Every structure is written in C-alpha cells, then in structure tokens.
DSSP file (Angstrom, degrees, kcal/mol; ACC not computed):
  #  RESIDUE AA STRUCTURE BP1 BP2  ACC     N-H-->O    O-->H-N    N-H-->O    O-->H-N    TCO  KAPPA ALPHA  PHI   PSI    X-CA   Y-CA   Z-CA
    1    1 A X              0   0    0      0, 0.0    22,-3.6     0, 0.0     2,-0.3   0.000 360.0 360.0 360.0 146.6    0.0    0.0    0.0
    2    2 A X        +     0   0    0     20,-0.2     2,-0.1    23,-0.1    24,-0.1  -0.947 360.0  33.8-147.3 167.8    1.1    3.5   -0.6
    3    3 A X  S    S-     0   0    0     -2,-0.3    24,-1.8     2,-0.1     2,-0.6  -0.442 106.9 -31.7  83.7-162.6   -0.6    6.9   -0.4
    4    4 A X  E     -a   27   0A   0     22,-0.2     2,-0.6    -2,-0.1    24,-0.2  -0.855  58.9-166.1 -97.8 124.0   -3.3    7.8    2.0
    5    5 A X  E     -a   28   0A   0     22,-2.5    24,-2.5    -2,-0.6     2,-1.1  -0.939  10.4-158.3-113.7 115.3   -5.5    4.9    3.0
    6    6 A X  E     -a   29   0A   0     -2,-0.6     2,-0.6    22,-0.2    24,-0.2  -0.796  22.4-166.5 -91.1  98.0   -8.8    5.7    4.8
    7    7 A X        +     0   0    0     22,-2.5     4,-0.1    -2,-1.1    -2,-0.0  -0.772  26.3 168.5 -95.5 117.3   -9.3    2.4    6.4
    8    8 A X  S    S+     0   0    0     -2,-0.6    23,-0.2    22,-0.2    -1,-0.1   0.352  71.6  36.0-105.7   5.4  -12.7    1.7    7.9
    9    9 A X  S    S-     0   0    0     21,-0.1    23,-1.7    23,-0.1     2,-0.4  -0.141 100.8 -64.1-125.3-139.1  -12.1   -2.0    8.3
   10   10 A X  E     -c   32   0B   0     21,-0.2     2,-0.6    -2,-0.1    23,-0.2  -0.987  26.3-160.4-128.3 125.3   -9.2   -4.3    9.2
   11   11 A X  E     +c   33   0B   0     21,-3.3    23,-3.0    -2,-0.4     2,-0.4  -0.928  30.5 178.7 -98.4 118.5   -6.0   -4.8    7.3
   12   12 A X  E     -c   34   0B   0     -2,-0.6     2,-1.0    21,-0.2     3,-0.2  -0.973  40.1-153.9-134.8 137.0   -4.5   -8.0    8.6
   13   13 A X  E     +c   35   0B   0     21,-2.3    23,-2.5    -2,-0.4    25,-2.0  -0.838  43.6 153.0 -98.4  90.8   -1.6  -10.3    7.9
   14   14 A X        +     0   0    0     -2,-1.0    23,-1.7    22,-0.2    -1,-0.2   0.909  37.4  67.8 -95.1 -47.7   -3.4  -13.4    9.1
   15   15 A X  S >  S-     0   0    0     -3,-0.2     3,-2.5    22,-0.2    24,-0.1  -0.421  93.3 -91.1 -82.7 152.7   -2.0  -16.5    7.4
   16   16 A X  T 3  S+     0   0    0      1,-0.3    22,-0.2    -2,-0.1    -1,-0.1  -0.388 116.6  15.1 -58.3 127.3    1.5  -17.9    8.0
   17   17 A X  T 3  S+     0   0    0     20,-0.7    -1,-0.3     1,-0.3    21,-0.1   0.391  93.9 137.4  86.2  -3.8    3.8  -16.4    5.4
   18   18 A X    <   -     0   0    0     -3,-2.5    21,-2.5    -5,-0.0     2,-0.4  -0.448  37.9-155.0 -75.3 152.3    1.3  -13.6    4.5
   19   19 A X  E     -i   39   0C   0     19,-0.2     2,-0.5    -2,-0.1    21,-0.2  -0.993  17.6-171.9-135.3 129.9    2.7  -10.1    4.0
   20   20 A X  E     -i   40   0C   0     19,-2.6    21,-2.8    -2,-0.4     2,-0.5  -0.965  18.0-165.9-117.9 110.3    1.1   -6.7    4.4
   21   21 A X  E     -i   41   0C   0     -2,-0.5     2,-0.6    19,-0.2    21,-0.2  -0.866   7.8-162.6-106.0 125.2    3.5   -4.1    3.2
   22   22 A X  E     -i   42   0C   0     19,-3.3    21,-2.6    -2,-0.5   -20,-0.2  -0.925  24.3-128.1-108.3 114.6    2.9   -0.4    3.9
   23   23 A X    >   -     0   0    0    -22,-3.6     3,-1.9    -2,-0.6   -21,-0.0  -0.082  24.6-104.0 -59.8 156.3    5.0    1.8    1.7
   24   24 A X  T 3  S+     0   0    0      1,-0.3    -1,-0.1    22,-0.1   -22,-0.1   0.700 120.0  44.7 -57.5 -24.2    7.2    4.5    3.1
   25   25 A X  T 3  S+     0   0    0    -24,-0.1    -1,-0.3    21,-0.1     2,-0.2   0.396  86.7 119.8-101.5   3.7    4.7    7.3    2.2
   26   26 A X    <   -     0   0    0     -3,-1.9    21,-1.8   -25,-0.3     2,-0.5  -0.445  41.8-168.1 -74.6 138.7    1.6    5.6    3.3
   27   27 A X  E     -ab   4  47A   0    -24,-1.8   -22,-2.5    19,-0.2     2,-0.6  -0.982   8.2-162.5-122.9 115.1   -0.6    7.1    6.0
   28   28 A X  E     -a    5   0A   0     19,-2.1     2,-0.4    -2,-0.5    21,-0.3  -0.882  11.8-179.3-102.9 117.1   -3.2    4.7    7.3
   29   29 A X  E     +a    6   0A   0    -24,-2.5   -22,-2.5    -2,-0.6     3,-0.1  -0.933  45.9   4.0-119.9 142.3   -6.0    6.3    9.2
   30   30 A X  S    S+     0   0    0     -2,-0.4   -23,-0.2     1,-0.2   -22,-0.2  -0.024  99.1  47.0  79.2 170.5   -9.0    4.6   10.8
   31   31 A X  S    S-     0   0    0    -23,-0.2     2,-0.3   -25,-0.1   -21,-0.2  -0.106  91.4 -72.0  60.0-153.8   -9.6    0.9   11.1
   32   32 A X  E     -c   10   0B   0    -23,-1.7   -21,-3.3    -3,-0.1     2,-0.5  -0.994  18.6-149.1-143.2 146.7   -6.9   -1.4   12.2
   33   33 A X  E     -cd  11  50B   0     16,-1.0    18,-2.7    -2,-0.3     2,-0.4  -0.987  34.6-169.5-111.6 119.2   -3.6   -2.9   11.0
   34   34 A X  E     -cd  12  51B   0    -23,-3.0   -21,-2.3    -2,-0.5     2,-0.6  -0.901  22.3-149.3-122.9 138.6   -3.3   -6.3   12.6
   35   35 A X  E     +cd  13  52B   0     16,-2.6    18,-2.8    -2,-0.4    21,-0.2  -0.929  31.1 153.1-102.2 118.3   -0.5   -8.9   12.9
   36   36 A X  S    S-     0   0    0    -23,-2.5    22,-2.5    -2,-0.6   -22,-0.2   0.518  77.8 -35.9-103.1-104.6   -1.8  -12.5   13.1
   37   37 A X  S    S+     0   0    0    -23,-1.7   -20,-0.7    19,-0.3   -23,-0.2   0.383 123.9  69.5-102.7   1.6    0.5  -15.2   11.9
   38   38 A X  S    S-     0   0    0    -25,-2.0    21,-1.6   -22,-0.2     2,-0.4  -0.103  86.1 -92.3-101.9-158.1    1.9  -13.1    9.0
   39   39 A X  E     -ij  19  59C   0    -21,-2.5   -19,-2.6    19,-0.2     2,-0.6  -0.979  16.9-156.2-126.1 132.3    4.2  -10.1    8.7
   40   40 A X  E     -ij  20  60C   0     19,-2.3    21,-3.0    -2,-0.4     2,-0.6  -0.952  17.8-162.9-101.5 121.8    3.3   -6.4    8.6
   41   41 A X  E     -ij  21  61C   0    -21,-2.8   -19,-3.3    -2,-0.6     2,-0.7  -0.928   5.7-169.9-111.7 111.9    6.2   -4.6    6.9
   42   42 A X  E     -ij  22  62C   0     19,-3.3    21,-1.1    -2,-0.6   -19,-0.2  -0.903  11.8-155.4-106.1 114.3    6.3   -0.8    7.4
   43   43 A X    >   -     0   0    0    -21,-2.6     3,-1.9    -2,-0.7    21,-0.1  -0.243  43.8 -50.7 -81.7 174.5    8.9    0.9    5.2
   44   44 A X  T 3  S+     0   0    0      1,-0.3    -1,-0.2    19,-0.1    28,-0.1  -0.090 125.6  11.2 -51.6 137.2   10.5    4.2    5.9
   45   45 A X  T 3  S+     0   0    0      1,-0.2    -1,-0.3    -3,-0.1     2,-0.2   0.513  90.7 146.8  76.7   5.4    8.2    7.1    6.8
   46   46 A X    <   -     0   0    0     -3,-1.9    27,-1.6   -24,-0.1     2,-0.5  -0.487  32.4-159.4 -78.2 144.6    5.2    4.8    7.2
   47   47 A X  B     +b   27   0A   0    -21,-1.8   -19,-2.1    25,-0.2     2,-0.3  -0.984  31.2 130.9-125.0 120.7    2.5    5.6    9.7
   48   48 A X        -     0   0    0     -2,-0.5     2,-0.5   -21,-0.2    26,-0.2  -0.902  50.5-126.1-163.1 138.0    0.1    2.9   11.0
   49   49 A X        -     0   0    0    -21,-0.3   -16,-1.0    -2,-0.3     2,-0.4  -0.794  34.2-156.4 -86.3 128.3   -1.0    1.8   14.4
   50   50 A X  E     -de  33  76B   0     25,-2.7    27,-2.4    -2,-0.5     2,-0.4  -0.905  11.3-166.8-115.3 131.7   -0.4   -1.9   14.6
   51   51 A X  E     -de  34  77B   0    -18,-2.7   -16,-2.6    -2,-0.4     2,-0.4  -0.960  12.3-144.1-117.4 132.0   -2.1   -4.4   16.9
   52   52 A X  E     -d   35   0B   0     25,-2.7     2,-0.3    -2,-0.4   -16,-0.2  -0.773  19.6-123.6 -90.1 136.4   -0.9   -8.0   17.5
   53   53 A X    >   -     0   0    0    -18,-2.8     3,-1.2    -2,-0.4    27,-0.2  -0.614  25.7-124.3 -72.8 140.0   -3.4  -10.8   17.9
   54   54 A X  T 3  S+     0   0    0      1,-0.3    28,-0.2    -2,-0.3    -1,-0.1   0.791 107.5  36.4 -61.8 -29.6   -2.7  -12.4   21.3
   55   55 A X  T 3  S+     0   0    0     26,-0.1    -1,-0.3    31,-0.0   -19,-0.1   0.399  93.4 115.7-103.7   1.9   -2.3  -15.9   19.9
   56   56 A X    <   -     0   0    0     -3,-1.2   -19,-0.3   -21,-0.2    32,-0.2  -0.196  52.1-155.4 -70.1 162.4   -0.6  -14.9   16.6
   57   57 A X        +     0   0    0    -21,-0.2   -20,-0.2    31,-0.1    -1,-0.1   0.171  58.8 105.3-121.0  15.0    3.0  -15.9   15.7
   58   58 A X        -     0   0    0    -22,-2.5    32,-1.1    -5,-0.1     2,-0.3  -0.059  51.9-142.4 -89.5-170.1    3.7  -13.1   13.2
   59   59 A X  E     -jk  39  90C   0    -21,-1.6   -19,-2.3    30,-0.2     2,-0.5  -0.925  13.6-115.8-150.6 172.9    5.7  -10.0   13.4
   60   60 A X  E     -jk  40  91C   0     30,-2.3    32,-3.0    -2,-0.3     2,-0.5  -0.966  23.5-161.6-115.0 125.0    6.3   -6.3   12.6
   61   61 A X  E     +jk  41  92C   0    -21,-3.0   -19,-3.3    -2,-0.5     2,-0.3  -0.936  13.8 179.3-107.5 126.8    9.1   -5.3   10.3
   62   62 A X  E     -jk  42  93C   0     30,-2.5    32,-1.1    -2,-0.5    33,-0.6  -0.942  29.5-138.6-130.2 154.0   10.2   -1.7   10.4
   63   63 A X        +     0   0    0    -21,-1.1   -19,-0.1    -2,-0.3    30,-0.1  -0.020  46.1 146.6-102.0  28.6   12.9    0.2    8.6
   64   64 A X        +     0   0    0      5,-0.1    31,-0.4   -20,-0.1     2,-0.3  -0.358  20.8 171.7 -63.7 146.5   14.2    2.4   11.4
   65   65 A X        -     0   0    0      3,-1.5     3,-0.3    61,-0.1     6,-0.1  -0.858  51.5 -92.2-143.3 176.8   17.9    3.1   11.2
   66   66 A X  S    S+     0   0    0     -2,-0.3     3,-0.4     1,-0.2    60,-0.1   0.795 127.9  52.0 -65.7 -25.5   20.5    5.3   12.9
   67   67 A X  S    S+     0   0    0      1,-0.3    -1,-0.2    60,-0.1     2,-0.2   0.746 128.4  18.3 -80.0 -24.2   19.9    7.9   10.2
   68   68 A X    >   +     0   0    0     -3,-0.3    -3,-1.5    59,-0.1     3,-1.1  -0.630  64.7 170.6-148.1  82.8   16.1    7.8   10.8
   69   69 A X  T 3  S+     0   0    0     -3,-0.4    60,-1.3     1,-0.3    -5,-0.1   0.459  81.1  51.0 -78.4   1.3   15.2    6.3   14.2
   70   70 A X  T 3   +     0   0    0     58,-0.2    -1,-0.3     1,-0.1    58,-0.1  -0.116  63.9 124.5-126.2  37.5   11.6    7.4   13.8
   71   71 A X  S <  S+     0   0    0     -3,-1.1     2,-0.6    -6,-0.1   -25,-0.1   0.898  75.8  54.9 -61.6 -38.6   10.8    5.9   10.3
   72   72 A X        +     0   0    0    -27,-0.1    57,-0.2     1,-0.1   -25,-0.2  -0.871  65.7 170.6 -95.1 120.0    7.9    4.1   12.0
   73   73 A X        +     0   0    0    -27,-1.6   -26,-0.2    -2,-0.6    -1,-0.1   0.309  41.6  99.5-115.1   8.3    5.7    6.6   13.8
   74   74 A X  S    S-     0   0    0    -28,-0.3    57,-0.7   -26,-0.2     2,-0.3  -0.132  72.3-105.8 -81.1-175.8    2.7    4.4   14.7
   75   75 A X  E     - f   0 131B   0     55,-0.1   -25,-2.7    57,-0.0     2,-0.5  -0.871  22.4-143.8-112.0 148.9    1.9    2.8   18.0
   76   76 A X  E     +ef  50 132B   0     55,-2.6    57,-3.5    -2,-0.3     2,-0.3  -0.945  21.4 175.7-114.8 131.3    2.1   -1.0   18.7
   77   77 A X  E     +ef  51 133B   0    -27,-2.4   -25,-2.7    -2,-0.5    57,-0.1  -0.936  57.4  25.5-130.9 156.8   -0.4   -2.7   21.0
   78   78 A X  S >  S+     0   0    0     55,-0.7     3,-1.9    -2,-0.3     2,-0.1   0.485  72.5 160.0  76.2   3.6   -0.9   -6.3   22.0
   79   79 A X  T 3   +     0   0    0      1,-0.3    -1,-0.2    54,-0.3     5,-0.1  -0.386  67.1  16.3 -65.1 130.6    2.7   -7.3   21.5
   80   80 A X  T 3  S-     0   0    0    -27,-0.2     6,-2.9    -2,-0.1    -1,-0.3   0.378 105.9-120.4  90.0  -3.4    3.6  -10.5   23.4
   81   81 A X    X   -     0   0    0     -3,-1.9     3,-1.8     3,-0.2     2,-0.2  -0.139  68.1  -2.5  67.7-164.9    0.0  -11.5   24.0
   82   82 A X  G >  S-     0   0    0      1,-0.3     3,-1.8   -28,-0.2     4,-0.1  -0.404 140.8  -6.4 -65.1 129.5   -1.6  -12.0   27.4
   83   83 A X  G 3  S-     0   0    0      1,-0.3    -1,-0.3    -2,-0.2    -2,-0.1   0.725 117.8 -79.5  54.0  25.6    0.9  -11.5   30.2
   84   84 A X  G <  S+     0   0    0     -3,-1.8    -1,-0.3    -5,-0.1    -3,-0.2   0.819  97.8 132.9  57.5  33.9    3.6  -11.2   27.6
   85   85 A X    <   +     0   0    0     -3,-1.8     2,-1.1    -5,-0.2    -4,-0.2   0.519  37.5  92.2 -94.8  -5.2    3.7  -15.0   27.3
   86   86 A X    >   +     0   0    0     -6,-2.9     3,-0.6     1,-0.2    -6,-0.1  -0.759  44.8 170.7 -94.7  98.5    3.7  -15.3   23.5
   87   87 A X  T 3   +     0   0    0     -2,-1.1    -1,-0.2     1,-0.2   -30,-0.1   0.330  63.7  78.2 -90.5   6.7    7.4  -15.4   22.6
   88   88 A X  T 3  S+     0   0    0    -32,-0.2    -1,-0.2    -8,-0.1   -31,-0.1   0.749  75.7  90.2 -82.4 -25.8    6.7  -16.2   18.9
   89   89 A X    <   -     0   0    0     -3,-0.6     2,-0.3   -33,-0.2   -30,-0.2  -0.365  59.8-177.5 -73.1 151.2    5.8  -12.6   18.1
   90   90 A X  E     -k   59   0C   0    -32,-1.1   -30,-2.3    -2,-0.1     2,-0.5  -0.981  31.3-147.2-148.1 156.7    8.6  -10.3   17.0
   91   91 A X  E     -k   60   0C   0     -2,-0.3     2,-0.5   -32,-0.2   -30,-0.2  -0.993  26.5-161.4-122.1 119.8    9.6   -6.8   15.9
   92   92 A X  E     -k   61   0C   0    -32,-3.0   -30,-2.5    -2,-0.5     2,-1.4  -0.903  17.0-155.1-109.4 121.6   12.3   -6.8   13.4
   93   93 A X  E >   -k   62   0C   0     -2,-0.5     3,-1.7   -32,-0.2   -30,-0.2  -0.730  21.0-174.8 -88.7  85.5   14.5   -3.8   12.7
   94   94 A X  T 3  S+     0   0    0     -2,-1.4    -1,-0.2   -32,-1.1   -31,-0.2   0.673  74.0  48.0 -63.9 -22.8   15.3   -5.0    9.2
   95   95 A X  T 3  S+     0   0    0    -33,-0.6     2,-0.6   -31,-0.4    -1,-0.3   0.391  87.2 100.7-100.4   2.7   17.7   -2.2    8.3
   96   96 A X    <   +     0   0    0     -3,-1.7     2,-0.4   -31,-0.1    -3,-0.1  -0.799  43.6 172.0 -95.8 122.9   19.8   -2.3   11.5
   97   97 A X        +     0   0    0     -2,-0.6     2,-0.3    25,-0.1    -2,-0.0  -0.952   8.1 156.9-124.2 147.9   23.1   -4.1   11.2
   98   98 A X        -     0   0    0     -2,-0.4     3,-0.1     5,-0.0     5,-0.1  -0.991  45.1 -87.9-163.1 160.0   25.8   -4.1   13.9
   99   99 A X    >   -     0   0    0     -2,-0.3     3,-1.3     1,-0.1    24,-0.2  -0.400  68.2 -77.4 -66.9 153.6   28.7   -6.0   15.4
  100  100 A X  T 3  S+     0   0    0      1,-0.2    -1,-0.1     2,-0.1     0, 0.0  -0.190 114.6  13.4 -54.8 144.6   27.8   -8.7   17.9
  101  101 A X  T 3  S+     0   0    0     -3,-0.1    -1,-0.2     1,-0.1    -2,-0.1   0.668  97.3 102.2  64.7  21.3   26.8   -7.4   21.4
  102  102 A X    <   +     0   0    0     -3,-1.3    21,-2.8    21,-0.0    22,-0.6   0.363  55.9  91.1-113.2   5.5   26.5   -3.8   20.4
  103  103 A X  E     +G  122   0B   0     19,-0.2     2,-0.3    -4,-0.1    19,-0.2  -0.871  52.5 169.9-101.6 132.8   22.7   -3.6   20.2
  104  104 A X  E     -G  121   0B   0     17,-2.4    17,-3.0    -2,-0.5     2,-0.3  -0.901  15.3-155.2-135.7 164.1   20.9   -2.6   23.4
  105  105 A X  E     -G  120   0B   0     -2,-0.3     2,-0.3    15,-0.2    15,-0.2  -0.962   7.9-176.6-139.2 157.7   17.4   -1.6   24.5
  106  106 A X  E     -G  119   0B   0     13,-2.2    13,-3.0    -2,-0.3     2,-0.4  -0.970  14.3-146.0-145.5 157.5   15.7    0.4   27.1
  107  107 A X  E     -G  118   0B   0     -2,-0.3     2,-0.6    11,-0.2    31,-0.3  -0.993   6.5-165.8-129.5 126.9   12.0    1.0   27.9
  108  108 A X  E     -G  117   0B   0      9,-2.4     9,-2.5    -2,-0.4     2,-0.2  -0.949  16.3-145.3-115.5 115.3   10.7    4.2   29.4
  109  109 A X  E     -G  116   0B   0     -2,-0.6     7,-0.3     7,-0.2    26,-0.1  -0.507  17.7-116.9 -78.1 143.5    7.1    4.0   30.7
  110  110 A X    >   -     0   0    0      5,-3.1     3,-1.7    -2,-0.2     5,-0.1  -0.319  36.2 -99.9 -69.4 163.0    4.7    6.9   30.4
  111  111 A X  T 3  S+     0   0    0      1,-0.3    -1,-0.1     2,-0.1    -2,-0.1   0.827 125.6  53.2 -55.4 -34.1    3.5    8.5   33.7
  112  112 A X  T 3  S-     0   0    0      1,-0.1    -1,-0.3     3,-0.0     4,-0.1   0.635 100.1-137.2 -77.9 -14.3    0.3    6.5   33.4
  113  113 A X  S <  S+     0   0    0     -3,-1.7    -2,-0.1     2,-0.3     3,-0.1   0.688  81.1 103.3  61.4  20.9    2.1    3.2   33.0
  114  114 A X  S    S+     0   0    0      1,-0.1    20,-2.7    21,-0.1     2,-0.3   0.361  90.0   7.0-109.0   2.2   -0.3    2.3   30.2
  115  115 A X  E     + H   0 133B   0     18,-0.3    -5,-3.1    -5,-0.1     2,-0.3  -0.949  65.2 160.0-163.1 177.6    2.2    3.0   27.5
  116  116 A X  E     -GH 109 132B   0     16,-1.9    16,-3.0    -7,-0.3     2,-0.5  -0.976  37.3 -82.7 177.2-171.6    5.8    3.9   26.9
  117  117 A X  E     -GH 108 131B   0     -9,-2.5    -9,-2.4    -2,-0.3     2,-0.6  -0.973  21.5-148.9-125.9 130.7    8.6    3.9   24.4
  118  118 A X  E     -GH 107 130B   0     12,-3.0    12,-2.7    -2,-0.5     2,-0.5  -0.861  19.5-163.2 -92.3 117.7   11.0    1.1   23.5
  119  119 A X  E     -GH 106 129B   0    -13,-3.0   -13,-2.2    -2,-0.6     2,-0.4  -0.888   5.1-169.4-104.4 133.6   14.4    2.6   22.6
  120  120 A X  E     -GH 105 128B   0      8,-2.3     7,-3.2    -2,-0.5     8,-1.6  -0.981   4.1-170.8-122.9 134.0   16.9    0.4   20.6
  121  121 A X  E     -GH 104 126B   0    -17,-3.0   -17,-2.4    -2,-0.4     2,-0.4  -0.923  10.8-161.0-123.8 150.2   20.5    1.5   20.1
  122  122 A X  E >  S-GH 103 125B   0      3,-2.7     3,-1.5    -2,-0.3   -19,-0.2  -0.987  82.6 -11.5-129.7 118.7   23.3    0.1   18.0
  123  123 A X  T 3  S-     0   0    0    -21,-2.8   -20,-0.1    -2,-0.4     3,-0.1   0.809 130.8 -54.4  62.1  29.0   26.9    0.9   18.8
  124  124 A X  T 3  S+     0   0    0    -22,-0.6     2,-0.5     1,-0.2    -1,-0.3   0.466 116.6 112.0  84.4   0.5   25.6    3.6   21.2
  125  125 A X  E <  S- H   0 122B   0     -3,-1.5    -3,-2.7     2,-0.0    -1,-0.2  -0.920  73.3-116.2-110.5 130.3   23.5    5.3   18.6
  126  126 A X  E     + H   0 121B   0     -2,-0.5    -5,-0.3    -5,-0.3   -57,-0.2  -0.456  36.1 170.2 -67.0 130.6   19.7    5.2   18.8
  127  127 A X  E     +     0   0B   0     -7,-3.2     2,-0.3     1,-0.3    -6,-0.2   0.489  62.0  21.0-118.0 -10.2   18.2    3.3   15.9
  128  128 A X  E     - H   0 120B   0     -8,-1.6    -8,-2.3   -64,-0.1     2,-0.4  -0.968  43.8-173.2-159.0 143.7   14.5    3.0   16.9
  129  129 A X  E     - H   0 119B   0    -60,-1.3     2,-0.5    -2,-0.3   -10,-0.2  -0.891  22.4-175.3-135.1 103.8   12.0    4.6   19.2
  130  130 A X  E     - H   0 118B   0    -12,-2.7   -12,-3.0    -2,-0.4     2,-0.5  -0.892  21.6-135.9-111.3 122.9    8.8    2.6   19.2
  131  131 A X  E     -fH  75 117B   0    -57,-0.7   -55,-2.6    -2,-0.5     2,-0.5  -0.654  23.6-163.5 -77.9 121.8    5.6    3.6   21.1
  132  132 A X  E     -fH  76 116B   0    -16,-3.0   -16,-1.9    -2,-0.5     2,-0.6  -0.926   8.4-150.4-112.2 127.8    4.2    0.6   22.9
  133  133 A X  E     +fH  77 115B   0    -57,-3.5   -55,-0.7    -2,-0.5   -18,-0.3  -0.868  62.9  38.2 -98.0 123.7    0.6    0.7   24.2
  134  134 A X  S    S-     0   0    0    -20,-2.7     2,-0.8    -2,-0.6    -2,-0.1  -0.761 102.2 -46.1 130.7-178.7    0.2   -1.5   27.3
  135  135 A X  S    S+     0   0    0     -2,-0.2     2,-0.3   -21,-0.1   -21,-0.1  -0.813  71.1 150.4 -93.3 108.9    2.0   -2.4   30.4
  136  136 A X        -     0   0    0     -2,-0.8     2,-0.3    -4,-0.1   -21,-0.1  -0.876  26.2-168.9-132.7 164.2    5.6   -3.3   29.6
  137  137 A X    >   -     0   0    0     -2,-0.3     3,-2.1   -29,-0.0     4,-0.2  -0.908  46.6 -95.6-140.7 169.9    9.1   -3.2   31.1
  138  138 A X  G >  S+     0   0    0    -31,-0.3     3,-1.7    -2,-0.3   -30,-0.0   0.836 121.0  66.3 -57.3 -31.8   12.5   -3.6   29.5
  139  139 A X  G 3  S+     0   0    0      1,-0.3    -1,-0.3   -32,-0.1    -3,-0.0   0.625  87.8  67.9 -67.0 -12.9   12.4   -7.3   30.7
  140  140 A X  G <  S+     0   0    0     -3,-2.1     2,-0.3     2,-0.0    -1,-0.3   0.524  95.6  66.7 -80.7  -5.8    9.5   -7.9   28.2
  141  141 A X    <   -     0   0    0     -3,-1.7     2,-0.4    -4,-0.2   -36,-0.1  -0.909  60.6-172.1-121.6 143.8   11.9   -7.4   25.3
  142  142 A X        -     0   0    0     -2,-0.3     2,-0.5     2,-0.0    -3,-0.0  -0.994  18.5-133.9-135.4 142.1   14.8   -9.5   24.1
  143  143 A X        +     0   0    0     -2,-0.4     2,-0.3   -40,-0.1   -38,-0.0  -0.817  31.3 164.6 -96.5 130.0   17.4   -8.8   21.4
  144  144 A X        -     0   0    0     -2,-0.5     2,-0.4     0, 0.0    -2,-0.0  -0.948  32.2-122.9-135.2 159.5   18.2  -11.6   18.9
  145  145 A X              0   0    0     -2,-0.3   -45,-0.0     1,-0.1    -2,-0.0  -0.823 360.0 360.0-102.8 146.5   20.0  -11.6   15.6
  146  146 A X              0   0    0     -2,-0.4    -1,-0.1     0, 0.0   -54,-0.0   0.416 360.0 360.0 -94.6 360.0   18.4  -12.9   12.5
C-alpha cells in the first residue's frame, strides 16, 4: 500500500507467510492494521497503528535506522499476547546491522504506566523509538540476531 488509506475495516496479515507491506509514504487512518500469523512490513516514513493478535505468531518489520530512528511513527499494541507470554511474536528492525553485542534496548514507561517507548541502540546510537501501548518493562523485550 502507498498513499493515504482511509481504512474503515481491518488490514490483517493473518496467514502464515502472508505479508502486508505499507509503503514509506503511506498514512493509514482509521480501522486497524493487525498482525496475526503473518508479517506487517512498514517501510521508511510509514504511519500505521499496529495491533498484535494475542495468539498470533507473526511480526512487525520496520525500517528504522541510525539515520532515521523514527521511520515508523505508529503505535504498537498487544505485543507479546496475554501477560507477555507469546514469545513467537517479533519486531524486526530490518535495516539495522551491527557488530555482535553492540545492540541494546531500554524502555521508558509513560507516567500513566499504560504505554511507553521502547528505545533500541546500535553501537551507542539510537536506531529506533517505538511507542508501545500496554504495560511493559525492559524485561519484556529480548534482542536476537536474525
């Protein structure tokens, strides 16, 4: 998808291996963008609020980098499922490369503790700032290499 999408329904990556790609210039307003068992891929500059299904095994791919750590400007909700017990779900920073052991994360909760921001750094440089809706802490996130 690209351009402005006035979504009054649900855009969903539901089946295993399914892909919903939101172009870098797309602005998705209304409705929902949902990750089930597929992948939602948000390219640079994309705006979409993304909700994970609690039992899904899919992921969100975003193109944030050290040159543009806010390429994805939407909010993420439902990540990790109920009580953060779904470890199949993932958020992949597809454009971030780094030497081993140089990627770190932190989570800063909002005053209400119902949302916050996940910050990811590579080599000491911030590469992503992802707004997370829900109750999270840094311990709810793990870094792995693909």
